[in-house]
C-alpha positions as CSV (number, residue, x, y, z in Angstrom):
1,M,-5.3,13.1,-8.7
2,T,-5.7,9.3,-9.5
3,A,-4.1,6.3,-8.0
4,V,-2.0,6.0,-10.9
5,D,-0.9,9.7,-10.6
6,T,0.0,9.1,-6.9
7,G,2.1,5.9,-7.8
8,L,3.8,7.7,-10.6
9,A,4.8,10.4,-8.3
10,A,6.1,8.0,-5.7
11,E,8.2,6.3,-8.6
12,Y,9.7,9.5,-9.5
13,A,10.6,10.4,-5.9
14,A,12.3,6.9,-5.5
15,I,14.3,7.4,-8.6
16,Y,15.6,10.6,-7.3
17,A,16.4,9.3,-3.9
18,Y,18.3,6.2,-5.2
19,G,20.4,8.6,-7.2
20,A,21.3,10.6,-4.3
21,M,21.8,8.0,-1.9
22,A,23.7,5.4,-3.9
23,V,26.9,7.5,-3.7
24,H,27.0,6.6,0.1
25,L,26.8,2.8,-0.4
26,D,29.3,0.3,-1.6
27,G,29.4,-3.4,-2.1
28,D,26.2,-5.5,-2.1
29,P,24.0,-2.7,-0.8
30,R,25.1,-0.4,-3.7
31,T,24.6,-3.2,-6.2
32,L,21.0,-3.7,-4.8
33,A,20.3,0.0,-4.8
34,E,21.2,0.3,-8.4
35,A,19.1,-2.6,-9.3
36,L,16.2,-1.2,-7.4
37,E,16.6,2.2,-9.1
38,S,16.5,0.5,-12.5
39,E,13.3,-1.3,-11.3
40,H,11.9,2.0,-10.4
41,R,12.8,3.5,-13.9
42,S,11.2,0.6,-15.6
43,R,7.9,1.0,-13.5
44,R,8.0,4.8,-14.3
45,D,8.6,4.0,-18.1
46,A,5.7,1.4,-18.1
47,L,3.5,4.1,-16.5
48,L,4.4,6.6,-19.1
49,D,3.5,4.3,-21.8
50,Y,0.2,3.8,-20.2
51,Y,-0.4,7.4,-20.2
52,D,0.5,7.8,-23.7
53,A,-1.5,4.7,-24.9
54,H,-4.6,6.3,-23.3
55,G,-4.1,9.8,-24.5
56,L,-3.4,11.0,-21.0
57,E,-1.0,13.6,-19.8
58,A,1.5,12.3,-17.1
59,A,2.7,14.8,-14.5
60,P,6.4,15.4,-15.0
61,S,8.9,14.6,-12.3
62,Q,9.9,17.5,-9.9
63,A,13.2,19.1,-10.3
64,G,14.0,17.9,-6.8
65,Y,12.6,16.1,-3.8
66,D,12.8,16.8,-0.1
67,I,15.0,14.0,1.2
68,E,17.1,13.8,4.4
69,H,20.7,14.8,4.1
70,V,22.8,11.9,5.0
71,E,26.7,11.5,5.1
72,D,27.1,7.8,5.5
73,A,25.9,4.3,4.4
74,A,23.6,3.8,7.4
75,G,21.8,7.0,6.8
76,A,21.4,6.3,3.1
77,E,20.1,2.8,3.9
78,A,17.5,4.4,6.3
79,V,16.3,6.9,3.7
80,L,16.0,4.2,1.0
81,L,14.1,2.0,3.3
82,A,11.6,4.8,3.9
83,V,11.5,5.5,0.2
84,E,10.5,2.0,-0.6
85,L,7.8,1.8,2.2
86,N,6.5,5.1,0.6
87,V,6.3,3.6,-2.8
88,T,4.5,0.5,-1.5
89,T,2.2,2.6,0.5
90,A,1.2,4.6,-2.6
91,W,0.4,1.6,-4.6
92,R,-1.3,-0.1,-1.9
93,S,-3.8,2.9,-1.6
94,G,-4.5,2.3,-5.3
95,V,-5.9,-1.1,-4.8
96,A,-9.0,0.3,-3.5
97,A,-9.4,2.5,-6.9
98,T,-12.9,2.0,-8.4
99,E,-11.8,2.2,-11.9
100,P,-10.7,-1.3,-13.0
101,T,-7.7,-0.4,-15.1
102,E,-6.4,1.8,-12.2
103,R,-6.9,-1.0,-9.7
104,E,-5.2,-3.6,-11.9
105,I,-2.1,-1.3,-12.4
106,S,-2.1,-0.5,-8.6
107,M,-2.2,-4.2,-7.8
108,R,0.5,-5.0,-10.1
109,M,2.7,-2.2,-9.0
110,Y,2.0,-3.0,-5.3
111,A,3.1,-6.6,-5.7
112,D,6.3,-5.4,-7.5
113,S,7.0,-2.6,-4.9
114,A,6.3,-5.0,-2.0
115,V,9.1,-7.3,-3.5
116,S,11.5,-4.3,-3.8
117,L,10.7,-3.5,-0.1
118,A,11.4,-6.9,1.1
119,R,14.7,-7.1,-0.8
120,W,15.8,-3.9,0.6
121,R,14.7,-4.9,4.2
122,L,16.9,-8.0,3.8
123,A,19.7,-6.0,2.7
124,V,19.8,-3.7,5.7
125,G,19.2,-6.5,8.1
126,Q,15.4,-5.9,9.0
127,P,12.7,-8.6,9.0
128,F,11.0,-8.7,5.7
129,A,7.9,-10.9,6.4
130,D,5.0,-8.4,6.3
131,P,1.8,-9.9,4.9
132,W,0.5,-6.3,3.9
133,P,3.4,-3.9,3.5
134,G,2.4,-0.4,3.4
135,R,-0.8,-0.8,5.5
136,P,-1.3,2.1,7.9
137,E,-0.8,0.9,11.4
């Protein structure tokens, strides 16, 4: 599995999670959740275009993903925070790829996902200043 494959899998999982969690949100958090889901869809589409352009076969999304069952906005916000961190971590790991194109894609996606993570952290009242989001502790 390549770094791009790992990142694509994380983007698929994020799209699924946003679809499942947005129903528990309203107001500004819901608006942001919808915007971030759209960004994940755009990243996924760009990755699928990359696969097509290079004659590669992308793995399909799964029928479902194992996410925590929640019943309120606070639970949904926590799940989406974890999802954004997972996506950022997936792309950060790809920055170390030895293949130049994979590294370039991973760096661009890492930067985009770090911004998404910071936006979500702000939305749920957490500090967003992390110079290397997704870095193992």
